[in-house]
Each structure stands twice: as C-alpha cells, then as structure tokens.
N, C-alpha and C positions, 0 to 999 in steps of 0.2 A: 387589485386591492379592493377590499370591501369596506364600505361604510366610513369613508374619510370624514373626519370631524375637525372642524375649526376650533381649536382649543385656546389659542392665544396668538398674538401678533408680535413678531420680532422683526425689526427693520435691518436690512442689509443694504448698505449704500454702495455707490460706485467705487469708493476707495477700497472695498473689499474684493474687487474683481481679482481672480487668480489666487485668492487666499483660501485657506480651509475654514469653513464655517464650523463653529464648535458650540454645541448646545447641551443643556441639561434636561433630562426628562425625569418626572417624578409622579407617583400615583400608585394605584393598585391594579394588578393584572395577573393572569394565570399563565401567560405564555412568554416566549422570548424572541419572537420574530416580528420586526416592525418595518414599515415603509414610511419614508418621510418625503413630502413634496415641498419644494421651494417654488412658490408661484410669483411670477412677475405681474404685479398688479396692473400696470398700464397696458400690458399686452398678454394674451393667453398663450403666446407662442413658447415662452420659456417656462417649461414645467419639467425640470429634471426629477427623476425618482431615484431613491437610494435605499438599498436593502441593508438593514442594520442588525447587528447581533449583540446581545447582552448576556452576561452570565448570571443566572439566578436559579432559584429552586423551581423545578418544573411542576406544573399542575397545582400549585398552592398560591393562594392570595397572600401576597406579602407586601409590606411597604417597600417601595423602591425609590432610591435616590441614585441614579446612575448617570454616566456621562458617555456620550458617543460623538464621534467626529464624522462630518460629511466631507469626503475627499472629492472635491469637484472644483474645477476652474470655471468661474462664471464667464460666459461669453457676452453678457449684456452689461451695459453701463447704466441701466436704469435700476431703480430701487426695487429690491425683492421685499414684498410687503407682508408675507404671511408664511408661517411654518405650521404644517398640520401633521399629526401623527396618528396612526391607527394601529391597534393590536391585531392579532391573527383573526379574531372574529368580529371586530368592530364594535364591541360592547363595553369596553373599559376605557375610561378617559385618562389621558396622560397629559399633564401640563408640560410645556416646553418653554425654555427661556435661554437667551444667549449668555455665555460667560463673558466676563471682562476680557479684553484683548490680552492683557498681560499674563493671563493664565493659559492661553491657548498653546503656546509652544511647549511648556512643561507637561501639560496634560496629554498632548498628542504623543510626546516622547514616551510617556508612561504607557499609553495604549499600544504603541508599536513594540514595546519591550516584550521579549519572549517570556511568557508567564509560567508555562508548564515546566516543571523541573523534570526533564526527560531522563536525567540520570537516576531518578527514583522509580521509573516505570518499567515493568516487565514487558516482554515481547507481546503478550496477550493484550495488555492494556494500551501499550504504545500504538499497536496496530489499530485498535478501535479509535483512539484519540486522533490519530492521523486521518482516518477515513472521515471522522466527524468534522474535523477542522477544515479539511480540504473540500469535502463534498457535501457536508451537512447531512440532514436527515435522509435525503434520497440515497446517498452513497451507503450509509449504514444499513438501510433497509434492503439494499440490493445484494448484500453479501449472501453467498450460498452456504457458507460454512456455519453449521449450528453449534460448533464446539464451545464457543464463548457467547452464551445467550445474553441478549439485551431485552429490556422492556421498552418497546417502541410505542410512543403515544399515537393514537389514531389521528388526531388533528393537532397540528402545532406542537409546541412543547419540546422538551429535551429528552433524549434517550437516557435510560437509567441502567446502570450496571451493578451487579453484585461483586464486591471486591474483598480482598484481604488487605489489611493494613499492618505492616510491621512498624512498631513505634516504641517509645519509651514505656517501661512497665507501668508507670503511674500517669501516663499522658491522658489529659482530658480533651476529648475531641467533640467540639460543639460548634458546628459550622452549618450555615444554610446549605441545603442540598445534600447533606450527609447524615444518614440515619444509621447509627452504630448499633449493632445487635449484641456485641460482646463488650461489656464495659471494663473488663480487666484483662491484664496480660500483655505480653509482647506482641501477640498476633490477635487482631480483631477481625470480625466480619462486619460488613456494612453494605448498605445500598446507597449509591451515589448518583446524583445527576451529573452527566458528563460536563455540564457547565460549571460544576463546582470543583472540577479536577485541578484547575490552576491554583485555586486558593488552598486546597488540601495539600497539594504537592509542595507548596511554599512553607508549610508548617515545619519548623525546625525539630519538633518532637516526632516527626514521621520520617522513617528511613526508606521504606520500600512500599510500593503499591502494585498489586497484581489483580487482574480480572479473574474471577472464579470461572472454571471451565465446567462443561457438562460431562458427567461420567456415564458409563454404560453398565447394564446388568451382566454380569459375567455368568421301611428300610429294613426291610426284613432281612435280605441277604447281607447287607452292610453290618448288621448286628452280629452275624455269625463270623464274618471275616475278621473282625476286630476283637472278638471275644467279649463283646458287650453283653451277650446273654449270660455268659459265665459270671461276669461282674455283677449282674443283677441278682443272680442266684446267691452270690457271696455277700451282697449288700442290698437285701430287699428293701431296706428303709431309705435308700438313696434314689430319688426320682426327680430331684430338682426343686422340691417343695421349699418355699420360702425365698427362692432366688428369682430375680427378674431377668428374662431374656429380652433384650431390645433388638428389634429387627428394622433396619433402615433400608427400605426396598420399595417395590411397586405397590405396596399396600397389603391387605389381607381380606379374604372372604370371612368376615366375622361370624357368618351364619354356618360355617362348616362345622360339623359335629366334633372334629378333632380338637377344636379350641373352646368348647362350651364352658362358659363361666370363668375363663382364665385370661381374657383380654382386659387389662386395666384401663387402657386409653389408646387412642389413635390420634397422633398429630398429623392431620392431612395438610401438607404444605401447599397443595394445589387448590384447595377450597378457599374462596375469599372469606376472610374473617378477621378476628382480633388477634390471632396468633397466640403467643404464650408468654407469660412473665413470671420470673422467679421471685414471687412475693414471699414464699415460705422460708427461704434461706435468710438468716440474719444479715449476711453481708451481700445478699443479692448477687452472688458471684457470676451467675449466668446471664443476667441482664434481661432484656425484653426483645422478643422476636415478633415483630408487628406484621406478620403475614401468616396465612393458613388458619386452621381452626383445630382446636383440641376437642375431641369427641369422647364421651364416656356413656356407659349405660345403654339405654335404648337408642341413643344417637350414633352408636358405633356403626350401624348399618348404613349410615349416610355415606361413609367412605367405602369405595369399591375397588376391587383389583381386577382390571380388565386384562392386564398383562399375564397374571398368574404366577409370575416369578416369586413375588414376596410370599404368597400363600404356600407355595411349594417349599420354599426355604424355611419358613416359620414352622411348618409341620415336621421337617427333618429334625429341627432343634428340639421341638416341644410338643409335637402332635400326640394326641392320645387316641389311638385306634387299636382295636384288638389284633388286627392283622398287620397293619403298617404303622407301628408305633414309633414315635420320635425318641430321641436319646434321653430327654428330660421331660417326661409327660406330666410331671407335677409342677413344673415351673409356671409362673405367670408371665404374661407377655405385655410389652409396651411397643407399639408399632409407630414408626414414622413413615408415612407414605411420602417419599421424597420427590422433589422436582428434579433430582439428579444434579442439581447445581452443587458444585464443590463446597461452597461456603454454607449452603443449607444442610449439607451432610454433617459438617462440623457442628452447626446449631442443633441438629438432631441428636448428636452424641451428648451434648450438654443437657438437652431436655431429658433424655433417658436417665442420665446420672443424677440430675437434680431430683427427679421423681423418686428414684431409688433412695436418695438421701432423705427425702421427706418421709418415706415409709420405713427408713432404717433398715434397708435390705441390700444385700450384694447384688451386682448386676453384670451381665455380659452383653456387649453390643456386637451384633453380626453385620458385617459389611461385605456382601457378595456383589461388589461393584468395583469399577476401576477405570483408569485413564492412563494414556501414554504421553500426554502433553506435559512432561516434567522430566527432571534430570535422572530419574530412576536411582536415586541415592538417599531417599528419605528426607530431602531438604525442601520439597515443595511446600506450599503454604497450608494444605490440609494436614500434611505430616507435622509441620511446625505447630499448627493449632492443637493437634492431638498431644504433642509434647507439652504444650502449655496447659491443656486440660488436666494432664496427669499431675501437674504441680498442685492442683486444687482439689483432687479427689481423695477420698479416704481409701483404705485398703478394701479389697473385694470388688474392684472395678476393673473389668477386663474388656479388651477390644480384640475381635478376631476378624481377619480379612482374607479374602480369596487371593490366591497367587495370580490368577488370570488364565485365559484359555488360548494363548498365542504360541504354544509350544511348536506347532506345525506351521505357523505362519511366518513368512519371510518379511518381517516388519522392521528388523534392525540391521543397520549397516555401520561400518567403521572404516576409517582411513587415517593414515598418518601424513601430515604435510610438513616437509622439512622447511627450515627457515629460508625466506626469500624465494620460495618455489611455488609453482602452481600445479594443482592436481585436479583430476576430473573424477567425480564419484557418479557412477552410472546406475540408473534404476529404470524400471519399465512400468508403464501404465498398461494394464491388460483388461480384456473383457472377461466377464464371468461366464459360467456354464450356459446361461441363457442368452449370451451374446451382447450384454450391456456393459458399457464403460462408465466408470464413475464421473460425475460432473465436477468433483473437487477432490483435492488431496492436500494433506497438511503434513509438514515435517518439523520435528523438534530436534535440534542438534545442540551439542554441548562440547566445548573444548577448554583447555586450560586458560586461566585468567592472566597468565604472565606473557601472553602473546596476543597478536591481533590478526584477524583474517578478513579479507574482502570476498564477497560472495556474488556469483552470477549464476543464472539458470538458462540452459539452452533446451528448448523443446525439440521434438523430432522434426527434422527438415526445416528448422527455423533458426533465426539469429539469436544470439545470446543477449540477455539483458545487460545494462550497464552494471559495473561492479558496485556493490553497496558495502561501504566500510563502517566503522564504529565512530559515533560522535556522542560526546557527553552533553552537548549544548543544544543540538538541533534534533528534530524528529528522527528517531532511529529507523523509520519505515520508508521504503521506496516502493512505488507502484509502477509497473511497466505493463504495457499491452503488446503482446507478441502474437500475431495472427489472431486467433479467436480465444486467447487465454489471457486472463489478468493474473500477473505474477507479482505477489507481494513478498518482499524480503524485509525482515525486521532483525536488526542487530543491536540490541540494547546495551547500555553502559554496563560495565562489570559491577558498578556500585548498586545496580538494581537486581543483581543476581543473589539468590538465597544461599549459594554455596561458594562464591568467589570465582566461579568459572564463567566463561562467556557463552551466551546463548545465541543460537541462530533459529529463526522461525521462517519457514517458507510456506506460502499459501498459493495454491494453484486453483483458479476458478475459471470454468468454461463460460464463454460468452454465449455459446450455443448449448446443446444438451449434454455434451460429454467432452472430456479431455482428449487430446490427440493420443492415439495408441502408439506404442513403440518405445524406443530408447530415448530417455531424457538424461541430461547431465547437470549436476551441481558442480560448478567450477569454483574452486577454493584457492585463493591466492594468499599465502602466508606473508604478511608484511612485517612480522616481528622478528626478533632475534632468537626465539626459542622454537623448538619443535612443537607442533600442535597435533594432538590426537583427538579426532572428531568421532563422537558416538552420536548416531542419529536414528530416530524412529519415525515410521510413516503411519499415517492414519487416513482412512477413507470412510465413506458411508458404509455401515455394516452390511448393506444389501449387495455390495459390490466386492470384487476381488481386490485384495490389498495391492498397493504399489510395491513391487518387489525389487530388491537390490540385486545387481548382477553378482555372479558367484565370487568374484574377486573381492567384493565388499560386504557380502552378507555375513552375519554372525548368528550363532544359535544359542547364545547365552544372553543374560541381562534383559529378560522380557517381563520382569515383574514391575509393573507400574505402581502408581499411587491408588489406594492407601496401603497396598501390600508391602511396599518398600519402607514403611514406617517402622523404625526400630522398636517402638514400644508395643506394636500389635503382634499377635500370633498369626503368622502367615501360613496358609494351608494349601498344599498341593493335592491333586486328585488321584486316587487309586481306583482301578477298575475291579468291581466286585461282581458285575453281571454283564453278560454279553448276549443273552437271549431273554425274551419275555413273550407272553401271550397277550395280544391286544384285546380290545373290547369285542372284536368280531371273531375272536378265536384264531387269529392268524399268528404264526410263529414269526417273531421279529428278532433282529434285523436279518437281511440277506447277507450282509458283510459284517460279521460280528467283530467287536473289539477284542484285542488280546486280554484275557482275563488274568486276575491275580498278579498284576504288575502295575507300575505307575502308568497313568494315562499319557499317551504321546502328546496330547494337546495341552497338558498342564504346563504353564509357563515356568521356565527355568530361571534360577538366579545365576551368579550372585548379583549384588547391587553394583552400581558403577563405581562406588568407592571401595569395593572389595568386601563389604559386609556380607555375612552368610544369610541367605534366604533361599527357599522358604524354610519355615521352622519344622513342620511336621506334615505327614500325609494322612489322608483319611478317605473313606469311600466317597466317590463322586460320580461314578459311571457304572451302570445306569441305575438311578435311584428312583424308587416308587414313593411318591408322597402326595399330599393333598392337592386337589384340583380346585381352582377358583371357578365358581359356577358361571362367571361372566367372561372367562377367557375362552379362546378358541384354539386348542391344541391340535396338532396334526393327528390324523386318525391312527397312524402307526404308533403313537406314544400314549394313546388313551387306554387305560386299563379298565376303567368302568366310569360311572357317572360321578365318582368321588375322588378318584386317584389317577395320576398321570406319571409317566416315567420321564426323567430329564437327566442330562449329563453335564459335568463341568466342575470347575473349582467352586462355583457358586453353590453346588450341592455338598461339596466336601467341607466347606467353611462352617455351615450350621451344625454339622456333626460334631466338630470340635467345640463350637459354642455351647451345644448341649452338654458335652462332656465337662466343660468348664463349670457349668451350672451344678453338675453332680459334685465336683471337687469343692465348689464354694459352699454347697449345702453341708459338706463334711467339715469345712474350715473356712469361715467367712472372712478371715483375715488374710487369705492368700493374695499376693500381689501378682501382677502380670509376669514379672521375672520369676517368681516362685513357680507358677504354673508352667512357664516355658521350661524350667529345669526338670519338672516332673515329666513333662511330655518327652523331652529330649532323652531322658534316661530310660524311657519305656517305649521308644520308637525302635524300629528294626528295619534295615535294608537287607534284602536277601543276599547271603554270602558276603556280608560286610561285618566288620567288628562293631560292637555296640558303641553308640555315640559317635558314629562316623557320619559326616555330612556329605550330601550329594546335591548338585545344583538342581536336580529334578525332584528327588525324594525328600529333601530336607534331611531330618534325622530319621526318616523312615516312617512306615505305617505304624500308628500307635497301637500298642497291645493293651487294651483296656483292662484286661483281667489282672495285669500286674500293678495297676494304679493303687 
C-alpha cells in the first residue's frame, strides 16, 4: 500500500470484538481500489488490512459518498484507535467515520444483496461481469479472447465496455459511469464502467444489456460480366453524382488519385479526439459520439489505411481511374475508419446518414465486415440498431452488407436433443498448414426458449467440466480449469435474449500457448419437457484453422452472420469474374485458378436461422482489381502495380452493389431499401433457373445491370 494517510480517528472498543466494523468514506478520487488499516494504538501487533471495492465512475474526479463494510473478527480486546484509508496512488484524501450501530445490520444486508440483474445480461456481458467480480482487473486483463474488447486502465480504475442497451423508446439514461452515444430509440449504444453495471441493470426502463463484439473485415472484368459497360453506354449521365457512398472499414488512402476531390470527411474512430455531435439536426436524433476525430480538407491525410481493405473497397464502389474504374465514379465519399467494435459500427452508420441529411443528399453505406457471435437471424443488437435507424431516416438511405467468406469453412454445427436425454456434440481443434494450433476458441450456440439444457465440455484425454445450467438470479457464467485449459460456459437467462431463444457461449483458453489438439465434446443434457434443436458456430483467431465439427454434426448452410443477416440491408454474395491475372513482376497468377463465371465457393450461404431468405443478390467479388493503399503491404502475387491490387471475397462484391445503388439513387432519390431490393431481385439471374428464384448461395442471382 502506498502513502497511507491518517485522515481521522474512529474508536472501536472491546465490545465490538467479533462484530463487523462499518464506516463511511467521502471525498474526491479517481480510482476505486482502497485499502484500510485498523491499528491497535497500544500495540503495533494488531494491524489487519482489508481490500475494499466501491462502484463508481472510473477515471473521473467525482464527489463520493459511499459505504463499505470491513468483515473481520477482532482478536484483540484493546481499543482500536485509528482508521486510515489510501486510494490507489496515495494522493487523494478520503474522510472516514463510523456509522451508528443501529444502521450496521441493514446496510450490510444491502451490500450483500445481489445487485446485478443477471436476467438482463447477454452471454458476452455476463462473462465479462463474472470475470471482473470474481477476479478483478487481473482476470479481465488475462483473457486471450479479443472478440469482446474492453478499455483497460493502465493504473487502477475500472475497465470500460462498449455496450448496447435495449430500453423503453423514451427512456432517459443519465447515470454515473454510463456515457450514452445514442439518445433515441429502443436500442442505444454506450460506453460503461463495469462498476456502473449494477445500477444500470436495476433501471426498470432497461430490458437487456449486451457487450458489443469486435467484427472482422471480410474492376474492369467485373463491369463486363454484369453488363455495367452497356449500362453506362445507355445511361452516360449516371455516374453516382450527387449521391454519398459511406464506407465503414479500415480507412482510406485519401491521397490515392482515384478519390481526388471527392472525400467529404473521415471519422477516424481510432484517433483520440472530440468525436462527433449531431448539432445540425433540429432533433439531434443521432446524439454525441465522444470518441475519435472527424477530419476534413487538408486534415484528411492524418487518417491512414495500413490494412488496405477500406481503400480497395471504396475504389470498387466509387474509384475514378481510366483503367480500373469503380461503379459510381461521380459519387462523393464519407469514410468511417472503424475500430471494428459492433456499437461503433452502428454509430458510424448514424454519422454517415446525419451528414447526408445535412447536405440534403441520398446515401449508401457499405459494410464489408462481419461476425458470427450472434444468432444468425437478424436479431443481434447491431441488426436491431439498424432497424431503429431506419425508423428515423428519410428515403434514399441504403445499407449494403457482405454475406461473408465462410462457404468452405466448417464453422457451423447442429444437433437435436430429445427431452430428458443427453447427447454429445463432437468437434476438433486442428493445426494449420504451418503446424500451429489456436490458443483460444469461442462457440456461440442457440436453441429454443421453451426448454432448458445443461452444458459440459470435455477436452481430449481430459475430464468433463461440471454441468452448467440456467439461472435467472445468479451469475450465468461458470469457469473450470481442466488440464491447461480454462473453460468458460455461459448460459444466460432467456429474458436477456434478443429473440426469445436460449443462448450458450463456450470459451476455451489455453494456459500455455495452444489448445489441446484432437476430439473435444460439448455434452448437452436436456432437462426440459420439449425437444431442443441446437445451432452452433465456432470462431478462432483468423490466423489459425477453424475448430471443425465432426461430419455427423457439421452443416453447410446458415453461415451469414451480422450485419449480413439484418433484414433491412442488402446482403451480397460473391461471383467469380476472374481466375488469372498478371502481377507487378509479370508473373501469371494464380497456379490453382478459381472456377470462373459462377458463384464463389467461399461465399457464405443462407438462409437465416429463422428461415428468412439471404443473401439477396450476387455481384463480382473474385478476383477484383482496385486501389492499393500506399501504406499497406499486400503479398507480391496480388500486386498489380504501385496503385492497384487484386483481392477476393464478398467484401469486394458488397461495394459493387453499393456503387450500383448510388446509380439508382442518382436516378431516383426517393428509392427505399425495399424498393432497390425489388429492382435487384427482378434483375438477378441464376444460371439455368427461372427468374426470381432464390438460392442459398446465389441469392436471386448475379445482377444484370443492363436491365436496370
């Protein structure tokens, strides 16, 4: 303990031996970790120390009036003459005094009462809260899984999470430790100190709380395959002029000539700054985002794109180059360099639409990103926030999302569990081509809300964990250590679910460098009266081979995650338009070409878990030549020259449709998302299929632009 300060004296006499001493602390301080010493004045032998925790706003100087209990039976019959309190750095004074005896019992009961409403917490947030409550800052920092990012203070203080809040439409949320970014709607985004979670969850206007997760990044020949060139000949006046294309991605190389003079602004969410506030809208519907920095004019170059994904995507939609021209080269661009946090992506959509409203222009938002930590039915909180956003936008506001690139990946499993029976779902942890095994794996499972299951996990050559059932009153998280693996099972209340189903989240973390290879088992015991059908998805670090379900359990459908599963967005599959190219060193690439003129095998298939039809349309996505960010480092075989690079995926197909939407909006600014979906569906075509036929890989087929 640093800098113990004598602040006041409170006397504890012999008749308090064996009792709980109860004191009040008050003052100003920035942290929430304290140590208290009770000193025996006649003798220095009796000096017990107690670590105390209080819930408050992290990192801010606030007035504090708090209460804490010291749970210790005194072994001395002499008077304890002094109480001293020190904060984390020993610089802030805190006064201490004893409460009257008659208050002690009632106040201690209040402290011991379970404050967090676990029935409102999703698996993501419940797991974080459990780690923090049980192990404090050390346990939270030790987690290997980066899917649910936290802001961890360097010295003392409380971790902060970015969350979604489902609440009453007109709820006013004004609590210490909670910074709300979206002031309107049923779904809000916010930054919260974990120490404020108890108070927030007790608010009767708040129904559900979910920690935002981190998403991943998912044209010359393309123009020929879709008849875009013929469309341009027929409509030479349509180039996207007057329309805004918003790209939420890894940023943009603002100095690339393909974008000259057409980038209106960049909201770089990763630069420390003042964020953005919707001051121009009369109702300020989009609120204040107090993070990142909005850049314009000469300051655009402050934001850079080291990944290169965003630059490539933006140029497919709106690049202006004589040889590799984008779909809508006359459109203007608003860029959000995203932190990839799910809630920040929602904030980025609001920013783009607000700026478009301010300028009185239609807008298309491109989302070439995705995640599988959701129910794959469009009920996740980003999807819900998008639905909420659409309640507040004018016509001419479109969102386009990539279907995903997991078509060839064995990431989805399924199993049926009869009532009162136990089944085992088998999967394998494998090494990649370089011989490395992932250090962690994460599983997101969902089954019907009208039954209950208990979950256990058995590693290879190991014992199974205890079963974890469902509880509405206690922490839904169980942590077990089996061998060198930390196994966390979270089974939240159905009342915390966005769709009325029950969620299972399983997290495997290696104590050493990698998880045990071989066959693992998820053991599921149905304790309910109804059959349970479990759908489950696996995730690992993208550098490693996916955890794969055994053949009896693997499924090749339902691989479109969020935001592609959102009903309101246009979800795009990838079509292969090129299978060879000449790289910058004049080499013919690749050695093993893709099948050309068909849907790409890696394009994620639908439908959604609730039976809704996705994807919506297919567009060129393999292999697409587009702008190269000067600060990115592409592999040599994909480099075309110093300005352009070739990439593949639904990330590349998505901006093709975003650019096409810009052309349609230039022609008719009142088009809605549903109207454009109808146009695309009627003008899509699957080979050898009737018009307007849907396929889980193709959607309604490759769009024929010439017919639009």
